[in-house]
Structures are given as C-alpha cells and as structure tokens.
A tleap script that builds the chain and sets N, CA, C and O, in Angstrom:
source leaprc.protein.ff14SB
mol = sequence {
  NMET ASN GLN THR ALA THR GLN SER LEU LEU
  PHE SER GLU HIE VAL ASN TRP LEU ARG VAL
  ILE ASP GLN THR LYS ALA GLN PHE LYS ASP
  LEU GLN LYS ARG LEU GLU HIE ALA LEU PRO
  LEU TYR LEU HIE THR PRO HIE MET ALA ARG
  VAL GLU GLN PHE GLN ASN ARG PHE ILE ARG
  HIE ARG GLU VAL ILE ASP GLU LEU ARG HIE
  GLU ILE LYS GLN HIE GLU ASN HIE LEU GLU
  GLN MET ASP GLN PRO SER HIE LEU CLEU
}
set mol.1.N position { 16.169 -25.649 -17.704 }
set mol.1.CA position { 17.333 -24.723 -17.851 }
set mol.1.C position { 18.140 -24.827 -16.578 }
set mol.1.O position { 17.594 -24.803 -15.475 }
set mol.2.N position { 19.456 -24.945 -16.741 }
set mol.2.CA position { 20.308 -25.132 -15.584 }
set mol.2.C position { 20.573 -23.758 -14.919 }
set mol.2.O position { 20.242 -22.710 -15.472 }
set mol.3.N position { 21.176 -23.803 -13.722 }
set mol.3.CA position { 21.392 -22.609 -12.941 }
set mol.3.C position { 22.299 -21.594 -13.653 }
set mol.3.O position { 22.034 -20.392 -13.621 }
set mol.4.N position { 23.366 -22.083 -14.294 }
set mol.4.CA position { 24.278 -21.173 -14.978 }
set mol.4.C position { 23.550 -20.442 -16.124 }
set mol.4.O position { 23.723 -19.240 -16.324 }
set mol.5.N position { 22.745 -21.193 -16.856 }
set mol.5.CA position { 21.997 -20.563 -17.995 }
set mol.5.C position { 21.029 -19.547 -17.459 }
set mol.5.O position { 20.888 -18.454 -18.010 }
set mol.6.N position { 20.357 -19.905 -16.382 }
set mol.6.CA position { 19.365 -18.991 -15.796 }
set mol.6.C position { 20.070 -17.716 -15.350 }
set mol.6.O position { 19.593 -16.621 -15.647 }
set mol.7.N position { 21.197 -17.829 -14.644 }
set mol.7.CA position { 21.923 -16.661 -14.163 }
set mol.7.C position { 22.437 -15.826 -15.369 }
set mol.7.O position { 22.393 -14.597 -15.322 }
set mol.8.N position { 22.902 -16.461 -16.399 }
set mol.8.CA position { 23.330 -15.767 -17.589 }
set mol.8.C position { 22.174 -14.968 -18.202 }
set mol.8.O position { 22.341 -13.820 -18.613 }
set mol.9.N position { 21.046 -15.580 -18.250 }
set mol.9.CA position { 19.835 -14.917 -18.806 }
set mol.9.C position { 19.502 -13.729 -17.921 }
set mol.9.O position { 19.173 -12.659 -18.433 }
set mol.10.N position { 19.579 -13.888 -16.610 }
set mol.10.CA position { 19.237 -12.807 -15.720 }
set mol.10.C position { 20.234 -11.645 -15.824 }
set mol.10.O position { 19.840 -10.479 -15.812 }
set mol.11.N position { 21.506 -11.968 -15.925 }
set mol.11.CA position { 22.529 -10.909 -16.122 }
set mol.11.C position { 22.273 -10.154 -17.439 }
set mol.11.O position { 22.417 -8.933 -17.494 }
set mol.12.N position { 21.897 -10.880 -18.486 }
set mol.12.CA position { 21.554 -10.245 -19.737 }
set mol.12.C position { 20.371 -9.277 -19.572 }
set mol.12.O position { 20.398 -8.143 -20.051 }
set mol.13.N position { 19.322 -9.772 -18.869 }
set mol.13.CA position { 18.165 -8.927 -18.633 }
set mol.13.C position { 18.533 -7.721 -17.792 }
set mol.13.O position { 17.986 -6.643 -18.021 }
set mol.14.N position { 19.426 -7.848 -16.838 }
set mol.14.CA position { 19.896 -6.752 -16.034 }
set mol.14.C position { 20.501 -5.679 -16.904 }
set mol.14.O position { 20.195 -4.494 -16.769 }
set mol.15.N position { 21.391 -6.127 -17.826 }
set mol.15.CA position { 22.035 -5.196 -18.724 }
set mol.15.C position { 20.975 -4.408 -19.564 }
set mol.15.O position { 21.034 -3.188 -19.716 }
set mol.16.N position { 20.037 -5.177 -20.074 }
set mol.16.CA position { 18.984 -4.526 -20.858 }
set mol.16.C position { 18.180 -3.492 -20.060 }
set mol.16.O position { 17.926 -2.375 -20.511 }
set mol.17.N position { 17.777 -3.938 -18.804 }
set mol.17.CA position { 17.043 -3.015 -17.991 }
set mol.17.C position { 17.814 -1.789 -17.600 }
set mol.17.O position { 17.255 -0.692 -17.575 }
set mol.18.N position { 19.108 -1.942 -17.287 }
set mol.18.CA position { 19.928 -0.829 -16.942 }
set mol.18.C position { 20.083 0.141 -18.114 }
set mol.18.O position { 20.146 1.353 -17.906 }
set mol.19.N position { 20.147 -0.388 -19.368 }
set mol.19.CA position { 20.215 0.419 -20.535 }
set mol.19.C position { 18.945 1.233 -20.710 }
set mol.19.O position { 18.988 2.426 -21.011 }
set mol.20.N position { 17.799 0.557 -20.513 }
set mol.20.CA position { 16.520 1.274 -20.639 }
set mol.20.C position { 16.411 2.391 -19.538 }
set mol.20.O position { 15.974 3.513 -19.795 }
set mol.21.N position { 16.826 2.016 -18.337 }
set mol.21.CA position { 16.791 2.997 -17.252 }
set mol.21.C position { 17.698 4.210 -17.583 }
set mol.21.O position { 17.286 5.354 -17.390 }
set mol.22.N position { 18.872 3.973 -18.057 }
set mol.22.CA position { 19.811 5.051 -18.437 }
set mol.22.C position { 19.208 5.898 -19.568 }
set mol.22.O position { 19.342 7.122 -19.551 }
set mol.23.N position { 18.581 5.299 -20.498 }
set mol.23.CA position { 17.963 6.074 -21.607 }
set mol.23.C position { 16.807 6.915 -21.086 }
set mol.23.O position { 16.646 8.070 -21.480 }
set mol.24.N position { 16.029 6.353 -20.229 }
set mol.24.CA position { 14.891 7.072 -19.618 }
set mol.24.C position { 15.408 8.222 -18.806 }
set mol.24.O position { 14.866 9.324 -18.891 }
set mol.25.N position { 16.419 8.010 -18.036 }
set mol.25.CA position { 16.975 9.058 -17.200 }
set mol.25.C position { 17.527 10.192 -18.124 }
set mol.25.O position { 17.330 11.369 -17.821 }
set mol.26.N position { 18.189 9.857 -19.200 }
set mol.26.CA position { 18.659 10.878 -20.106 }
set mol.26.C position { 17.504 11.642 -20.741 }
set mol.26.O position { 17.608 12.853 -20.934 }
set mol.27.N position { 16.419 10.973 -21.068 }
set mol.27.CA position { 15.285 11.681 -21.609 }
set mol.27.C position { 14.687 12.660 -20.565 }
set mol.27.O position { 14.370 13.804 -20.891 }
set mol.28.N position { 14.545 12.207 -19.354 }
set mol.28.CA position { 14.046 13.129 -18.327 }
set mol.28.C position { 14.961 14.284 -18.104 }
set mol.28.O position { 14.504 15.391 -17.820 }
set mol.29.N position { 16.274 14.054 -18.228 }
set mol.29.CA position { 17.245 15.149 -18.049 }
set mol.29.C position { 17.071 16.170 -19.144 }
set mol.29.O position { 17.145 17.372 -18.892 }
set mol.30.N position { 16.833 15.694 -20.395 }
set mol.30.CA position { 16.598 16.571 -21.549 }
set mol.30.C position { 15.314 17.380 -21.385 }
set mol.30.O position { 15.264 18.579 -21.658 }
set mol.31.N position { 14.247 16.655 -20.914 }
set mol.31.CA position { 12.979 17.374 -20.673 }
set mol.31.C position { 13.102 18.412 -19.553 }
set mol.31.O position { 12.499 19.483 -19.631 }
set mol.32.N position { 13.856 18.109 -18.546 }
set mol.32.CA position { 14.094 19.020 -17.456 }
set mol.32.C position { 14.789 20.275 -17.969 }
set mol.32.O position { 14.424 21.384 -17.580 }
set mol.33.N position { 15.785 20.117 -18.836 }
set mol.33.CA position { 16.506 21.248 -19.403 }
set mol.33.C position { 15.554 22.124 -20.257 }
set mol.33.O position { 15.588 23.353 -20.191 }
set mol.34.N position { 14.717 21.455 -21.048 }
set mol.34.CA position { 13.759 22.148 -21.851 }
set mol.34.C position { 12.793 22.948 -21.022 }
set mol.34.O position { 12.442 24.069 -21.393 }
set mol.35.N position { 12.346 22.395 -19.891 }
set mol.35.CA position { 11.449 23.047 -18.994 }
set mol.35.C position { 12.121 24.244 -18.359 }
set mol.35.O position { 11.494 25.286 -18.164 }
set mol.36.N position { 13.400 24.098 -18.033 }
set mol.36.CA position { 14.170 25.240 -17.448 }
set mol.36.C position { 14.300 26.376 -18.462 }
set mol.36.O position { 14.218 27.550 -18.100 }
set mol.37.N position { 14.490 26.044 -19.660 }
set mol.37.CA position { 14.614 27.061 -20.695 }
set mol.37.C position { 13.259 27.768 -20.911 }
set mol.37.O position { 13.243 28.952 -21.245 }
set mol.38.N position { 12.148 27.082 -20.731 }
set mol.38.CA position { 10.864 27.688 -20.949 }
set mol.38.C position { 10.368 28.423 -19.678 }
set mol.38.O position { 9.422 29.209 -19.722 }
set mol.39.N position { 11.040 28.136 -18.554 }
set mol.39.CA position { 10.598 28.684 -17.284 }
set mol.39.C position { 10.411 30.228 -17.282 }
set mol.39.O position { 9.409 30.720 -16.763 }
set mol.40.N position { 11.374 30.991 -17.862 }
set mol.40.CA position { 11.197 32.457 -17.864 }
set mol.40.C position { 9.898 32.904 -18.559 }
set mol.40.O position { 9.362 33.959 -18.222 }
set mol.41.N position { 9.405 32.150 -19.484 }
set mol.41.CA position { 8.195 32.522 -20.211 }
set mol.41.C position { 6.944 32.434 -19.265 }
set mol.41.O position { 5.934 33.102 -19.484 }
set mol.42.N position { 7.062 31.592 -18.224 }
set mol.42.CA position { 5.886 31.376 -17.373 }
set mol.42.C position { 6.002 31.990 -16.025 }
set mol.42.O position { 5.087 31.843 -15.215 }
set mol.43.N position { 7.090 32.680 -15.729 }
set mol.43.CA position { 7.250 33.377 -14.461 }
set mol.43.C position { 6.108 34.379 -14.286 }
set mol.43.O position { 5.729 35.073 -15.229 }
set mol.44.N position { 5.590 34.441 -13.126 }
set mol.44.CA position { 4.528 35.396 -12.794 }
set mol.44.C position { 3.266 35.268 -13.685 }
set mol.44.O position { 2.587 36.246 -13.997 }
set mol.45.N position { 2.995 33.993 -14.075 }
set mol.45.CA position { 1.787 33.738 -14.846 }
set mol.45.C position { 0.964 32.692 -14.106 }
set mol.45.O position { 1.480 31.981 -13.243 }
set mol.46.N position { -0.292 32.605 -14.440 }
set mol.46.CA position { -1.106 31.547 -13.819 }
set mol.46.C position { -0.602 30.101 -14.119 }
set mol.46.O position { -0.991 29.162 -13.424 }
set mol.47.N position { 0.232 29.933 -15.117 }
set mol.47.CA position { 0.778 28.640 -15.470 }
set mol.47.C position { 1.978 28.189 -14.629 }
set mol.47.O position { 2.424 27.048 -14.741 }
set mol.48.N position { 2.488 29.074 -13.802 }
set mol.48.CA position { 3.665 28.798 -13.022 }
set mol.48.C position { 3.432 27.556 -12.105 }
set mol.48.O position { 4.342 26.748 -11.913 }
set mol.49.N position { 2.259 27.425 -11.571 }
set mol.49.CA position { 1.956 26.283 -10.665 }
set mol.49.C position { 2.053 24.986 -11.441 }
set mol.49.O position { 2.483 23.964 -10.907 }
set mol.50.N position { 1.650 25.028 -12.713 }
set mol.50.CA position { 1.726 23.824 -13.566 }
set mol.50.C position { 3.185 23.456 -13.891 }
set mol.50.O position { 3.548 22.280 -13.935 }
set mol.51.N position { 3.992 24.470 -14.113 }
set mol.51.CA position { 5.399 24.270 -14.363 }
set mol.51.C position { 6.060 23.603 -13.156 }
set mol.51.O position { 6.861 22.679 -13.297 }
set mol.52.N position { 5.702 24.096 -11.961 }
set mol.52.CA position { 6.247 23.540 -10.710 }
set mol.52.C position { 5.772 22.072 -10.522 }
set mol.52.O position { 6.519 21.246 -10.000 }
set mol.53.N position { 4.589 21.771 -10.930 }
set mol.53.CA position { 4.109 20.345 -10.875 }
set mol.53.C position { 4.981 19.489 -11.769 }
set mol.53.O position { 5.383 18.395 -11.373 }
set mol.54.N position { 5.285 19.970 -12.982 }
set mol.54.CA position { 6.172 19.163 -13.818 }
set mol.54.C position { 7.552 19.036 -13.208 }
set mol.54.O position { 8.132 17.951 -13.260 }
set mol.55.N position { 8.084 20.052 -12.653 }
set mol.55.CA position { 9.392 19.943 -11.967 }
set mol.55.C position { 9.358 18.927 -10.872 }
set mol.55.O position { 10.295 18.142 -10.728 }
set mol.56.N position { 8.285 18.915 -10.079 }
set mol.56.CA position { 8.151 17.942 -8.999 }
set mol.56.C position { 8.028 16.537 -9.565 }
set mol.56.O position { 8.582 15.601 -8.989 }
set mol.57.N position { 7.314 16.359 -10.684 }
set mol.57.CA position { 7.216 15.047 -11.266 }
set mol.57.C position { 8.549 14.515 -11.765 }
set mol.57.O position { 8.855 13.330 -11.633 }
set mol.58.N position { 9.353 15.437 -12.355 }
set mol.58.CA position { 10.691 15.059 -12.828 }
set mol.58.C position { 11.533 14.584 -11.643 }
set mol.58.O position { 12.229 13.572 -11.718 }
set mol.59.N position { 11.449 15.347 -10.546 }
set mol.59.CA position { 12.239 14.984 -9.387 }
set mol.59.C position { 11.838 13.565 -8.890 }
set mol.59.O position { 12.699 12.734 -8.601 }
set mol.60.N position { 10.506 13.312 -8.800 }
set mol.60.CA position { 10.028 12.033 -8.336 }
set mol.60.C position { 10.391 10.927 -9.292 }
set mol.60.O position { 10.772 9.840 -8.856 }
set mol.61.N position { 10.287 11.162 -10.550 }
set mol.61.CA position { 10.689 10.138 -11.578 }
set mol.61.C position { 12.169 9.800 -11.436 }
set mol.61.O position { 12.552 8.633 -11.517 }
set mol.62.N position { 12.999 10.815 -11.225 }
set mol.62.CA position { 14.423 10.517 -11.061 }
set mol.62.C position { 14.704 9.662 -9.795 }
set mol.62.O position { 15.554 8.772 -9.787 }
set mol.63.N position { 13.961 9.978 -8.762 }
set mol.63.CA position { 14.074 9.119 -7.513 }
set mol.63.C position { 13.703 7.668 -7.825 }
set mol.63.O position { 14.430 6.745 -7.457 }
set mol.64.N position { 12.598 7.473 -8.487 }
set mol.64.CA position { 12.131 6.111 -8.840 }
set mol.64.C position { 13.171 5.444 -9.713 }
set mol.64.O position { 13.528 4.291 -9.471 }
set mol.65.N position { 13.663 6.136 -10.716 }
set mol.65.CA position { 14.711 5.561 -11.604 }
set mol.65.C position { 15.928 5.125 -10.798 }
set mol.65.O position { 16.469 4.039 -11.003 }
set mol.66.N position { 16.346 5.982 -9.886 }
set mol.66.CA position { 17.509 5.636 -9.086 }
set mol.66.C position { 17.221 4.440 -8.160 }
set mol.66.O position { 18.102 3.617 -7.912 }
set mol.67.N position { 15.981 4.352 -7.651 }
set mol.67.CA position { 15.623 3.217 -6.824 }
set mol.67.C position { 15.599 1.924 -7.635 }
set mol.67.O position { 16.069 0.887 -7.167 }
set mol.68.N position { 15.057 1.984 -8.836 }
set mol.68.CA position { 15.063 0.769 -9.720 }
set mol.68.C position { 16.431 0.353 -10.058 }
set mol.68.O position { 16.738 -0.838 -10.021 }
set mol.69.N position { 17.322 1.330 -10.407 }
set mol.69.CA position { 18.676 1.017 -10.737 }
set mol.69.C position { 19.376 0.330 -9.536 }
set mol.69.O position { 20.130 -0.630 -9.700 }
set mol.70.N position { 19.106 0.839 -8.377 }
set mol.70.CA position { 19.770 0.252 -7.170 }
set mol.70.C position { 19.246 -1.162 -6.945 }
set mol.70.O position { 20.037 -2.047 -6.616 }
set mol.71.N position { 17.975 -1.409 -7.104 }
set mol.71.CA position { 17.375 -2.696 -6.897 }
set mol.71.C position { 17.963 -3.695 -7.892 }
set mol.71.O position { 18.296 -4.820 -7.518 }
set mol.72.N position { 18.090 -3.299 -9.126 }
set mol.72.CA position { 18.662 -4.182 -10.126 }
set mol.72.C position { 20.124 -4.521 -9.813 }
set mol.72.O position { 20.552 -5.664 -9.976 }
set mol.73.N position { 20.893 -3.504 -9.357 }
set mol.73.CA position { 22.325 -3.753 -8.961 }
set mol.73.C position { 22.372 -4.659 -7.765 }
set mol.73.O position { 23.256 -5.512 -7.679 }
set mol.74.N position { 21.432 -4.504 -6.816 }
set mol.74.CA position { 21.421 -5.418 -5.612 }
set mol.74.C position { 21.131 -6.798 -6.016 }
set mol.74.O position { 21.729 -7.732 -5.482 }
set mol.75.N position { 20.225 -6.986 -6.950 }
set mol.75.CA position { 19.885 -8.322 -7.379 }
set mol.75.C position { 21.023 -8.922 -8.141 }
set mol.75.O position { 21.259 -10.126 -8.040 }
set mol.76.N position { 21.750 -8.120 -8.911 }
set mol.76.CA position { 22.912 -8.560 -9.612 }
set mol.76.C position { 23.983 -9.049 -8.605 }
set mol.76.O position { 24.591 -10.106 -8.772 }
set mol.77.N position { 24.179 -8.231 -7.559 }
set mol.77.CA position { 25.129 -8.628 -6.503 }
set mol.77.C position { 24.737 -9.983 -5.867 }
set mol.77.O position { 25.579 -10.848 -5.626 }
set mol.78.N position { 23.447 -10.123 -5.614 }
set mol.78.CA position { 22.964 -11.371 -5.038 }
set mol.78.C position { 23.235 -12.553 -5.959 }
set mol.78.O position { 23.633 -13.617 -5.484 }
set mol.79.N position { 23.030 -12.393 -7.272 }
set mol.79.CA position { 23.330 -13.465 -8.209 }
set mol.79.C position { 24.795 -13.814 -8.189 }
set mol.79.O position { 25.170 -14.986 -8.228 }
set mol.80.N position { 25.629 -12.780 -8.128 }
set mol.80.CA position { 27.057 -13.013 -8.121 }
set mol.80.C position { 27.503 -13.826 -6.832 }
set mol.80.O position { 28.392 -14.676 -6.890 }
set mol.81.N position { 26.855 -13.519 -5.719 }
set mol.81.CA position { 27.125 -14.196 -4.472 }
set mol.81.C position { 26.684 -15.684 -4.593 }
set mol.81.O position { 27.379 -16.584 -4.122 }
set mol.82.N position { 25.565 -15.903 -5.208 }
set mol.82.CA position { 25.061 -17.241 -5.415 }
set mol.82.C position { 25.988 -18.059 -6.267 }
set mol.82.O position { 26.073 -19.279 -6.127 }
set mol.83.N position { 26.680 -17.383 -7.151 }
set mol.83.CA position { 27.565 -18.026 -8.136 }
set mol.83.C position { 28.926 -18.419 -7.456 }
set mol.83.O position { 29.695 -19.195 -8.024 }
set mol.84.N position { 29.196 -17.899 -6.297 }
set mol.84.CA position { 30.455 -18.215 -5.646 }
set mol.84.C position { 30.451 -19.686 -5.154 }
set mol.84.O position { 29.426 -20.166 -4.671 }
set mol.85.N position { 31.588 -20.394 -5.276 }
set mol.85.CA position { 31.661 -21.800 -4.881 }
set mol.85.C position { 31.232 -22.057 -3.439 }
set mol.85.O position { 30.606 -23.079 -3.156 }
set mol.86.N position { 31.568 -21.124 -2.502 }
set mol.86.CA position { 31.178 -21.353 -1.158 }
set mol.86.C position { 29.686 -21.365 -0.901 }
set mol.86.O position { 29.219 -21.903 0.102 }
set mol.87.N position { 28.943 -20.766 -1.818 }
set mol.87.CA position { 27.501 -20.711 -1.672 }
set mol.87.C position { 26.880 -22.027 -2.126 }
set mol.87.O position { 25.735 -22.317 -1.779 }
set mol.88.N position { 27.593 -22.805 -2.873 }
set mol.88.CA position { 27.056 -24.070 -3.384 }
set mol.88.C position { 27.057 -25.175 -2.328 }
set mol.88.O position { 26.350 -26.174 -2.468 }
set mol.89.N position { 27.844 -24.994 -1.281 }
set mol.89.CA position { 27.951 -26.003 -0.221 }
set mol.89.C position { 26.731 -26.065 0.657 }
set mol.89.O position { 26.681 -26.867 1.590 }
savepdb mol mol.pdb
quit
C-alpha cells in the first residue's frame, strides 16, 4: 500500500474514531443529566456517596475522552505535515 493510500486510510479511521468519541461523549452527557435529575432523591441518604462516585467517574471519563480526541487530532496534524511537499525532501 502506498503512502497516499495509507494516509487516506488513517484519515478515514480518524473520522470514525472522532465520531465514536463524540457519540460516547453525548451519551455521558445524557447520563450526567439523568443523574442530576435523580440527585434530589438521594440527598441526605446513605446512597449519596455512591452518587458522588458516579459523578466523579463521569468527570474522569470526560477527561479521558477529551485526551483521546486531542491525541487523534494531533496525529491528524502530524499526517498533514508529512503530506506537505517540503517534508518529502
């Protein structure tokens, strides 16, 4: 497989991964909203600590999602730089 085909394939994979990441992020956002709506039911109960654990997990998952998205974008930028004619010399 030549370099252009390989880069094209990688760009396609980037688009797919970014789509999956965006869908996952939207799902977490929905779950976070649902948890916030349920929060009043658990205030001042023994389950409040568990609710806080879920909130912390959502925060951490969002951080990881953002890091993955950034790494994919950085790799995409790297591929674009490699595609520049000056890089071929």
